[in-house]
N, CA, C and O of each residue as an XYZ file, in Angstrom:
468
protein
N     107.470    111.162    127.534
C     107.789    109.777    127.277
C     106.870    109.265    126.190
O     105.682    109.586    126.163
N     107.425    108.464    125.292
C     106.671    107.926    124.168
C     106.879    106.423    124.100
O     107.996    105.934    124.269
N     105.809    105.700    123.855
C     105.874    104.278    123.590
C     105.016    104.012    122.363
O     103.913    104.548    122.248
N     105.510    103.194    121.452
C     104.739    102.906    120.242
C     104.985    101.474    119.796
O     106.024    100.882    120.088
N     104.011    100.933    119.083
C     104.195     99.627    118.465
C     103.511     99.638    117.116
O     102.425    100.194    116.953
N     104.161     99.018    116.157
C     103.591     98.897    114.817
C     102.993     97.506    114.688
O     103.580     96.517    115.127
N     101.822     97.445    114.081
C     101.140     96.166    113.896
C     100.835     95.965    112.426
O     100.311     96.861    111.764
N     101.161     94.798    111.922
C     100.723     94.440    110.574
C      99.240     94.147    110.664
O      98.774     93.558    111.640
N      98.517     94.547    109.673
C      97.073     94.338    109.644
C      96.737     93.449    108.459
O      97.615     93.185    107.637
N      95.509     92.980    108.338
C      95.209     91.992    107.294
C      95.172     92.551    105.868
O      94.197     92.368    105.139
N      96.242     93.226    105.495
C      96.456     93.631    104.109
C      97.921     93.360    103.808
O      98.710     93.129    104.725
N      98.283     93.384    102.559
C      99.660     93.076    102.183
C     100.632     94.156    102.640
O     101.720     93.832    103.116
N     100.269     95.431    102.509
C     101.220     96.512    102.711
C     100.974     97.407    103.912
O     101.912     98.048    104.387
N      99.773     97.477    104.414
C      99.412     98.496    105.394
C      99.758     98.051    106.817
O      99.605     96.883    107.175
N     100.228     99.011    107.614
C     100.476     98.787    109.037
C      99.817     99.884    109.837
O      99.398    100.913    109.307
N      99.739     99.634    111.126
C      99.105    100.572    112.047
C     100.070    100.840    113.196
O     100.675     99.909    113.728
N     100.216    102.081    113.575
C     101.016    102.453    114.743
C     100.084    102.790    115.889
O      99.153    103.580    115.731
N     100.332    102.199    117.028
C      99.628    102.518    118.260
C     100.631    103.285    119.110
O     101.617    102.713    119.575
N     100.388    104.570    119.315
C     101.359    105.461    119.959
C     100.785    105.957    121.282
O      99.668    106.471    121.328
N     101.551    105.800    122.349
C     101.159    106.300    123.656
C     102.191    107.320    124.108
O     103.392    107.053    124.086
N     101.713    108.496    124.520
C     102.599    109.597    124.901
C     102.186    110.119    126.270
O     101.016    110.426    126.498
N     103.154    110.217    127.181
C     102.914    110.864    128.455
C     103.339    112.321    128.290
O     104.529    112.618    128.181
N     102.375    113.217    128.273
C     102.631    114.627    127.986
C     103.019    115.392    129.258
O     102.615    115.030    130.363
N     103.795    116.435    129.082
C     104.249    117.259    130.208
C     103.155    118.191    130.717
O     103.190    118.617    131.871
N     102.186    118.509    129.862
C     101.094    119.403    130.249
C      99.755    118.756    129.923
O      99.692    117.780    129.175
N      98.695    119.301    130.487
C      97.354    118.786    130.226
C      96.988    118.965    128.754
O      97.346    119.962    128.127
N      96.273    117.985    128.221
C      95.860    118.011    126.815
C      94.414    117.549    126.703
O      93.845    117.000    127.647
N      93.837    117.780    125.541
C      92.501    117.272    125.243
C      92.523    116.615    123.868
O      93.392    116.899    123.044
N      91.568    115.745    123.636
C      91.442    115.097    122.331
C      91.252    116.144    121.238
O      91.891    116.068    120.189
N      90.380    117.117    121.478
C      90.122    118.152    120.471
C      91.380    118.941    120.134
O      91.633    119.235    118.965
N      92.162    119.282    121.137
C      93.393    120.061    120.898
C      94.406    119.256    120.092
O      94.994    119.766    119.138
N      94.607    118.009    120.472
C      95.554    117.147    119.757
C      95.118    116.964    118.312
O      95.924    117.114    117.393
N      93.850    116.639    118.108
C      93.359    116.425    116.744
C      93.458    117.691    115.907
O      93.789    117.620    114.723
N      93.180    118.843    116.495
C      93.280    120.086    115.714
C      94.731    120.379    115.333
O      94.990    120.890    114.244
N      95.675    120.063    116.211
C      97.094    120.264    115.882
C      97.531    119.354    114.737
O      98.246    119.788    113.834
N      97.104    118.093    114.775
C      97.457    117.176    113.685
C      96.761    117.559    112.387
O      97.360    117.449    111.316
N      95.523    118.002    112.457
C      94.809    118.432    111.249
C      95.536    119.605    110.604
O      95.713    119.630    109.386
N      95.954    120.570    111.405
C      96.671    121.736    110.890
C      98.037    121.339    110.321
O      98.440    121.825    109.265
N      98.743    120.455    111.030
C     100.060    120.015    110.552
C      99.956    119.285    109.216
O     100.858    119.390    108.385
N      98.876    118.555    109.003
C      98.693    117.832    107.743
C      98.359    118.769    106.587
O      98.605    118.441    105.426
N      97.805    119.924    106.903
C      97.365    120.858    105.864
C      98.387    121.920    105.501
O      98.328    122.494    104.414
N      99.329    122.187    106.405
C     100.276    123.274    106.145
C     101.597    123.000    106.846
O     101.677    122.155    107.738
N     102.609    123.708    106.443
C     103.902    123.590    107.099
C     104.738    122.439    106.588
O     104.462    121.868    105.533
N     105.766    122.107    107.353
C     106.765    121.129    106.932
C     106.210    119.712    106.773
O     106.787    118.912    106.036
N     105.115    119.388    107.441
C     104.573    118.032    107.361
C     103.530    117.840    106.264
O     103.067    116.723    106.034
N     103.159    118.926    105.587
C     102.175    118.813    104.511
C     102.710    117.857    103.440
O     103.837    118.003    102.967
N     101.895    116.895    103.074
C     102.297    115.896    102.091
C     102.940    114.664    102.703
O     102.946    113.595    102.093
N     103.483    114.808    103.907
C     104.077    113.675    104.609
C     103.080    113.051    105.582
O     103.009    111.831    105.729
N     102.321    113.910    106.235
C     101.341    113.499    107.229
C      99.943    113.775    106.689
O      99.712    114.801    106.049
N      99.019    112.866    106.946
C      97.630    113.120    106.607
C      96.792    112.905    107.855
O      97.285    112.400    108.863
N      95.530    113.289    107.784
C      94.648    113.287    108.943
C      93.254    112.914    108.474
O      92.785    113.413    107.452
N      92.602    112.053    109.206
C      91.233    111.683    108.861
C      90.380    111.574    110.114
O      90.858    111.172    111.175
N      89.118    111.935    109.978
C      88.155    111.794    111.069
C      87.114    110.724    110.745
O      86.225    110.458    111.554
N      87.218    110.119    109.578
C      86.229    109.150    109.124
C      86.648    107.731    109.491
O      87.842    107.433    109.528
N      85.686    106.853    109.764
C      86.026    105.452    110.035
C      86.630    104.801    108.786
O      86.130    104.982    107.676
N      87.687    104.058    108.982
C      88.373    103.392    107.872
C      88.688    101.952    108.236
O      88.689    101.570    109.407
N      88.954    101.169    107.213
C      89.523     99.833    107.375
C      90.951     99.885    106.840
O      91.293    100.786    106.074
N      91.761     98.954    107.227
C      93.169     98.985    106.839
C      93.365     99.067    105.328
O      94.285     99.744    104.869
N      92.528     98.401    104.552
C      92.695     98.405    103.096
C      92.496     99.799    102.486
O      92.926    100.041    101.358
N      91.860    100.707    103.208
C      91.658    102.078    102.709
C      92.970    102.833    102.562
O      93.022    103.836    101.849
N      94.026    102.377    103.218
C      95.298    103.092    103.206
C      96.315    102.479    102.245
O      97.453    102.941    102.162
N      95.904    101.440    101.522
C      96.781    100.829    100.527
C      97.077    101.841     99.428
O      96.161    102.459     98.887
N      98.341    102.010     99.102
C      98.836    102.958     98.110
C      98.640    104.421     98.516
O      98.569    105.299     97.656
N      98.555    104.681     99.799
C      98.514    106.067    100.279
C      99.950    106.576    100.343
O     100.800    105.921    100.946
N     100.246    107.732     99.734
C     101.622    108.214     99.652
C     102.167    108.850    100.937
O     103.360    109.145    101.011
N     101.332    109.064    101.932
C     101.784    109.725    103.162
C     102.603    108.768    104.038
O     102.431    107.550    103.977
N     103.482    109.335    104.839
C     104.264    108.527    105.779
C     103.417    108.071    106.955
O     103.685    107.021    107.539
N     102.411    108.836    107.305
C     101.482    108.456    108.373
C     100.160    109.192    108.175
O     100.129    110.334    107.715
N      99.082    108.521    108.529
C      97.747    109.121    108.493
C      97.174    108.988    109.901
O      96.902    107.879    110.362
N      96.994    110.111    110.578
C      96.444    110.100    111.927
C      94.953    109.788    111.851
O      94.213    110.450    111.124
N      94.519    108.788    112.593
C      93.115    108.399    112.650
C      92.490    109.086    113.862
O      92.522    108.558    114.974
N      91.922    110.267    113.632
C      91.391    111.087    114.721
C      90.250    110.409    115.467
O      89.983    110.748    116.620
N      89.581    109.469    114.837
C      88.487    108.769    115.516
C      89.006    107.877    116.643
O      88.232    107.433    117.491
N      90.301    107.616    116.655
C      90.904    106.750    117.664
C      91.717    107.502    118.718
O      92.237    106.879    119.644
N      91.840    108.825    118.599
C      92.596    109.606    119.578
C      91.884    109.566    120.917
O      90.671    109.763    120.998
N      92.658    109.307    121.976
C      92.067    109.311    123.316
C      93.054    109.887    124.321
O      94.268    109.843    124.121
N      92.512    110.425    125.398
C      93.314    110.954    126.493
C      92.804    110.328    127.783
O      91.604    110.334    128.059
N      93.721    109.793    128.560
C      93.376    109.225    129.854
C      93.893    110.162    130.932
O      95.038    110.611    130.885
N      93.030    110.454    131.910
C      93.400    111.489    132.870
C      93.456    112.783    132.097
O      92.491    113.136    131.419
N      94.530    113.480    132.179
C      94.671    114.707    131.393
C      95.998    114.770    130.641
O      96.273    115.749    129.948
N      96.838    113.706    130.779
C      98.168    113.771    130.163
C      98.600    112.517    129.403
O      99.634    112.536    128.734
N      97.849    111.451    129.488
C      98.231    110.220    128.797
C      97.464    110.127    127.480
O      96.261    109.866    127.456
N      98.188    110.345    126.396
C      97.616    110.426    125.056
C      97.835    109.121    124.311
O      98.914    108.533    124.389
N      96.814    108.660    123.585
C      96.946    107.500    122.725
C      96.484    107.886    121.323
O      95.392    108.425    121.141
N      97.332    107.603    120.337
C      97.064    107.912    118.928
C      97.155    106.648    118.095
O      97.848    105.698    118.458
N      96.452    106.650    116.983
C      96.591    105.591    115.989
C      96.951    106.255    114.665
O      96.305    107.210    114.233
N      97.993    105.731    114.034
C      98.419    106.228    112.722
C      98.545    105.039    111.776
O      99.078    103.994    112.147
N      98.056    105.204    110.569
C      98.110    104.182    109.529
C      99.194    104.546    108.523
O      99.514    105.723    108.353
N      99.759    103.544    107.857
C     100.699    103.819    106.771
C     100.852    102.603    105.885
O     100.738    101.467    106.344
N     101.109    102.848    104.614
C     101.425    101.785    103.666
C     102.946    101.664    103.651
O     103.640    102.558    103.166
N     103.455    100.571    104.177
C     104.903    100.389    104.335
C     105.680    100.686    103.061
O     106.596    101.509    103.060
N     105.318    100.025    101.998
C     106.096    100.127    100.767
C     105.794    101.409     99.997
O     106.716    102.080     99.534
N     104.537    101.751     99.856
C     104.165    102.905     99.039
C     104.632    104.215     99.677
O     105.191    105.079     99.000
N     104.400    104.354    100.975
C     104.851    105.557    101.673
C     106.362    105.695    101.619
O     106.882    106.782    101.364
N     107.072    104.590    101.859
C     108.534    104.608    101.798
C     109.027    104.966    100.397
O     109.945    105.772    100.247
N     108.423    104.372     99.383
C     108.826    104.665     98.001
C     108.628    106.141     97.676
O     109.444    106.740     96.976
N     107.556    106.724     98.178
C     107.327    108.151     97.945
C     108.363    109.011     98.650
O     108.764    110.045     98.117
N     108.809    108.604     99.846
C     109.857    109.372    100.526
C     111.178    109.256     99.766
O     111.944    110.218     99.714
N     111.452    108.094     99.177
C     112.681    107.941     98.392
C     112.635    108.830     97.146
O     113.660    109.371     96.731
N     111.459    108.979     96.554
C     111.315    109.904     95.422
C     111.565    111.343     95.880
O     112.193    112.125     95.166
N     111.073    111.688     97.070
C     111.330    113.026     97.624
C     112.826    113.266     97.791
O     113.328    114.340     97.461
N     113.534    112.265     98.303
C     114.982    112.388     98.509
C     115.694    112.543     97.169
O     116.576    113.391     97.027
N     115.316    111.732     96.191
C     115.941    111.826     94.864
C     115.689    113.198     94.255
O     116.596    113.805     93.687
N     114.450    113.690     94.373
C     114.130    115.014     93.841
C     114.953    116.096     94.537
O     115.434    117.029     93.895
N     115.110    115.965     95.839
C     115.907    116.943     96.599
C     117.349    116.951     96.105
O     117.920    118.018     95.880
N     117.948    115.760     95.934
C     119.329    115.691     95.481
C     119.479    116.209     94.059
O     120.466    116.872     93.743
N     118.516    115.915     93.201
C     118.579    116.430     91.833
C     118.480    117.955     91.814
O     119.216    118.623     91.087
N     117.583    118.487     92.603
C     117.423    119.944     92.686
C     118.674    120.590     93.260
O     119.155    121.601     92.748
N     119.195    119.998     94.327
C     120.394    120.543     94.978
C     121.591    120.472     94.033
O     122.356    121.432     93.941
N     121.766    119.355     93.332
C     122.912    119.236     92.435
C     122.774    120.180     91.258
O     123.777    120.702     90.772
N     121.546    120.414     90.781
C     121.328    121.378     89.691
C     121.637    122.796     90.160
O     122.233    123.580     89.422
N     121.239    123.124     91.375
C     121.512    124.441     91.925
C     123.010    124.660     92.107
O     123.520    125.752     91.857
N     123.715    123.608     92.547
C     125.156    123.712     92.753
C     125.890    123.877     91.414
O     126.854    124.638     91.327
N     125.438    123.168     90.375
C     126.105    123.276     89.076
C     125.917    124.653     88.455
O     126.760    125.097     87.675
N     124.822    125.336     88.787
C     124.585    126.694     88.278
C     125.525    127.700     88.921
O     125.837    128.734     88.330
N     125.980    127.391     90.147
C     126.862    128.305     90.873
C     128.285    128.238     90.377
O     129.043    129.184     90.590
N     128.687    127.150     89.716
C     130.081    126.996     89.296
C     130.267    127.428     87.864
O     131.379    127.367     87.340
């Protein structure tokens, strides 16, 4: 089960997600943070997700191109299965970067298709 809320913070563009997850198995803060750190560095989420362990203020994420930045300093586990995460994002800048990704994908796909005909 997942519950989340997005909060506008005292900057023009940046928001914060407060995410609570009831996990099916026992977890630890270290395990969760290591999984997010790895996902941000490699695989399908590289470039979309970022990860930080340093203290930040909301203005630090202005013009960040990632869709979400996991704030590992805020990860917590209650009991052994109730996980709470904080993720930051720049509403407009992150979205604009995803739209560029989509445009690039369509341009690449249409170029590949035209070569086949």
